[in-house]
C-alpha positions as CSV (number, residue, x, y, z in Angstrom):
1,M,104.3,206.4,77.0
2,T,102.5,206.2,73.7
3,I,104.9,208.7,72.2
4,V,107.9,206.6,73.2
5,L,106.3,203.5,71.7
6,S,105.3,205.2,68.4
7,G,109.0,206.1,67.9
8,F,110.1,202.4,68.2
9,T,108.7,201.4,64.8
10,R,110.9,204.0,63.1
11,I,113.9,202.8,65.2
12,M,113.1,199.2,64.3
13,M,113.0,200.0,60.6
14,F,116.5,201.6,60.7
15,E,117.8,198.8,62.9
16,I,116.6,196.2,60.4
17,L,118.2,198.2,57.6
18,W,121.5,198.2,59.5
19,Y,121.2,194.5,60.2
20,R,120.7,193.8,56.5
21,V,123.7,195.8,55.5
22,R,125.8,194.0,58.1
23,K,124.6,190.6,57.0
24,F,125.3,191.6,53.4
25,R,128.9,192.5,54.3
26,K,129.4,189.2,56.0
27,Y,127.9,187.4,53.0
28,L,130.2,189.2,50.6
29,Q,133.3,188.5,52.7
30,N,132.4,184.8,53.1
31,N,131.4,184.4,49.4
32,L,134.5,186.2,48.1
33,S,136.9,184.2,50.3
34,E,135.3,180.9,49.2
35,L,135.1,181.9,45.5
36,K,138.7,182.9,45.4
37,K,139.6,179.2,46.0
38,L,137.8,178.2,42.8
39,D,139.4,178.4,39.4
40,N,136.3,179.4,37.5
41,V,136.7,183.2,37.2
42,E,133.4,183.6,35.2
43,Y,131.5,182.1,38.1
44,V,133.2,184.4,40.5
45,N,132.3,187.4,38.3
46,V,128.7,186.3,38.2
47,K,128.6,185.9,42.0
48,L,130.2,189.4,42.5
49,K,127.6,191.0,40.2
50,S,124.8,189.3,42.1
51,C,126.3,190.6,45.3
52,M,126.3,194.2,43.9
53,L,122.7,193.7,42.7
54,K,121.7,192.8,46.3
55,Y,123.4,195.9,47.5
56,K,121.6,197.9,44.9
57,L,118.3,196.3,46.1
58,I,119.1,197.5,49.7
59,L,119.8,201.0,48.4
60,D,116.6,201.0,46.4
61,I,114.6,200.0,49.4
62,V,116.1,203.0,51.3
63,D,115.2,205.3,48.4
64,N,111.6,203.9,47.9
65,T,110.5,203.9,51.5
66,S,109.4,207.3,52.6
67,A,110.9,206.9,56.0
68,S,109.5,209.7,58.1
69,T,112.1,211.1,60.3
70,K,110.1,214.0,61.6
71,V,110.2,214.8,65.3
72,L,107.3,213.7,67.3
73,P,104.8,216.3,68.6
74,T,106.4,218.4,71.3
75,L,105.5,217.9,74.9
76,P,105.8,220.4,77.8
77,T,108.2,218.6,80.1
78,L,112.0,218.6,79.8
79,Y,112.2,214.8,80.4
80,E,109.8,214.1,77.5
81,M,111.7,216.5,75.2
82,W,114.9,214.5,75.9
83,I,113.1,211.3,75.1
84,Q,112.0,212.9,71.8
85,F,115.5,214.1,71.0
86,I,117.0,210.6,71.7
87,L,114.3,209.0,69.6
88,A,115.1,211.3,66.7
89,C,118.8,210.6,67.0
90,I,118.6,206.8,67.0
91,P,117.8,206.4,63.2
92,A,120.9,208.6,62.5
93,L,122.9,206.2,64.6
94,F,121.8,203.2,62.6
95,I,122.4,205.1,59.3
96,E,126.0,205.7,60.5
97,L,126.4,202.1,61.5
98,S,125.2,201.1,58.0
99,K,127.7,203.5,56.4
100,R,130.5,201.9,58.4
101,E,129.5,198.4,57.2
102,V,129.6,199.6,53.6
103,S,133.0,201.2,54.3
104,A,134.2,197.9,55.8
105,M,133.0,196.1,52.6
106,T,135.0,198.6,50.5
107,M,138.1,198.0,52.6
108,Y,137.7,194.2,52.4
109,L,137.3,194.4,48.6
110,G,140.4,196.7,48.4
111,R,142.4,194.1,50.3
112,Q,141.1,191.3,48.0
113,L,142.1,193.5,45.0
114,L,145.7,193.7,46.3
115,L,145.9,189.9,46.9
116,C,144.2,188.8,43.7
117,K,146.3,187.6,40.8
118,D,143.8,187.0,38.1
119,N,143.1,190.1,35.9
120,N,139.4,189.3,35.2
121,L,138.7,188.9,38.9
122,R,140.6,192.1,39.6
123,E,138.4,193.9,37.1
124,A,135.3,192.5,38.8
125,I,136.4,193.5,42.2
126,N,137.4,196.9,41.0
127,E,133.9,197.3,39.5
128,C,132.4,196.4,42.8
129,I,134.6,199.0,44.6
130,V,133.6,201.7,42.0
131,F,129.9,200.8,42.4
132,L,130.2,201.1,46.2
133,K,131.8,204.5,45.8
134,H,129.3,205.8,43.3
135,R,126.3,204.5,45.2
136,P,127.1,205.4,48.8
137,F,124.8,204.4,51.6
138,Q,122.8,207.5,52.7
139,L,119.4,208.6,53.7
140,S,118.4,212.1,52.4
141,V,115.7,214.3,53.6
142,F,113.7,215.6,50.7
143,R,116.9,215.0,48.6
144,L,118.3,218.2,50.1
145,F,120.6,217.0,52.9
146,S,121.6,213.6,54.2
147,Y,120.4,212.4,57.6
148,D,123.3,211.1,59.7
149,L,125.1,211.8,62.9
150,G,126.8,214.9,61.4
151,M,123.5,216.5,60.9
152,V,122.4,215.7,64.4
153,I,125.6,217.1,65.9
154,S,125.3,220.3,63.8
155,M,121.7,220.7,65.0
156,V,122.8,220.3,68.6
157,G,125.5,222.9,68.0
158,L,123.1,225.3,66.5
159,C,120.7,225.0,69.4
160,L,123.5,225.4,71.9
161,N,124.8,228.4,70.1
162,Y,121.4,230.2,70.1
163,T,120.8,229.2,73.7
164,I,124.1,230.8,74.7
165,A,123.2,233.9,72.7
166,M,119.8,234.1,74.4
167,L,121.4,233.8,77.8
168,Q,123.9,236.5,77.0
169,F,121.2,238.9,75.8
170,S,118.9,238.1,78.8
171,H,121.8,239.2,81.2
172,F,122.4,242.3,79.0
173,L,118.8,243.4,79.3
174,D,118.6,242.9,83.1
């Protein structure tokens, strides 16, 4: 029971991160739709730059927190191993959800770019899109590989592959 509870703090951290990215996307969409109604393009540019600074702040928080994604100590029963596996996969799920929110922001900004008539505002929106593409939302492990659902799926595939190979060799040696 204590091992399950100790994994919840890590899960809560990633859930809060996803919640912040989702709220930021909604804030950006609401702000941009309200700001487009105004005629003051400079004010809109300043607000867009402040939105991108907020996104940069979220990314810096991800970079600065040393979020430990290590697997909890192994336990002998199969049931507890499944619980550990699921607890290790949940942060990857929230990272993937956060990536989708950033992708939705990029799509929304792209639609606004197509609808916008003012050149200055188009440049500001284009800068935001370029910033989102150059600073993607990702969590890297030791800056070597990114931690997302793709990594979890490839690890499951690797384990299954070696399990099948061990089963085949065990039947060969019998």
